[in-house]
N, C-alpha and C positions, 0 to 999 in steps of 0.2 A: 372216392372221396369217403372219409369217414371222420367222426369226431373222436377225438382223444383227450385223456384227462391226466394231469400230472399231479399226483399226491406227494406230499413232502413230509419228511420226519426229520427233525434235527433236535430232538429233545421234546418237541411238540408235533402233534400230527395235524396236518392241514390237508383237508379234502378239496380238490378242485372241483367245484360244481358248475363251472362255466365251460371248460374244455376249449379246444381249437379244432377246426376243420383242417385236416391234412390229407394228402393224396393216398398214403398207404402206411402199413406198419414200419416199413423202413424210414420213412420221412419222421414218423412219430419217434423212433429211437434216436434219431439225430436231434429231434427237438427236445428230448429229455436231457441230453447232454448239454445243448445250448441253454436250456432253463437252469440246470445245475450250476453252470458256469456263471450265468447271471446273478443267481443267488450268492455265490462265493465273491463275486466282484462287489456287490452290494454290501455284503457283510462277512469278511473273511473269518470273523469270529464266530461264525456258525459252526465251525469244528472246534468243539470244546473237549476237555479231558473226558475219556470214556464215551464220547458220542461221535456219531458220523452224521454226515448228510445222506439221506435216502431220497431218491426220487423215482416213484413208481409210475410207470406209464400203463394205463389201462385204456381199452377200447370202449365204445359205447354200450357194449354188453356187460362190461365189468371184467372182461378178461384180461389178466396181466400179461403184457407183452414183453416188458423188460423192467429191470431195477437198476438204476445207477447208484452205486455206493462209492461215497468219497469220504476218506479219512486222512489223517495224517499221523506218520510215524517218525520217531527219532532215529538217530543212527544205530540204536541197539534194537530197533524193531518194536519198541514200546509205542503205545498210543501217545502222540505228543500232546502237551497242553499248549493251547493257544490262548494265553490270557491277554485281556484288554491291555492295550498300551505296550505290548510287547513287540510290535512290528518295527 
């Protein structure tokens, strides 16, 4: 069992100072995906033009375990603009 932290960047950088206890690194990687999904569910406009959602999972020593990167691209492969009110 270890403590894991999930820092986010979506145009702003938020440091997770609380963390969560999880059984191992694999569980922490899955939690990073769940956390990113919950952020998108709460605010789909988190993906704005030229920005992406980044969730960095680190252990209690500060070691980076994985990074979840989420972005939106249009049919031409360009970063898509998700403007408020366009859903």
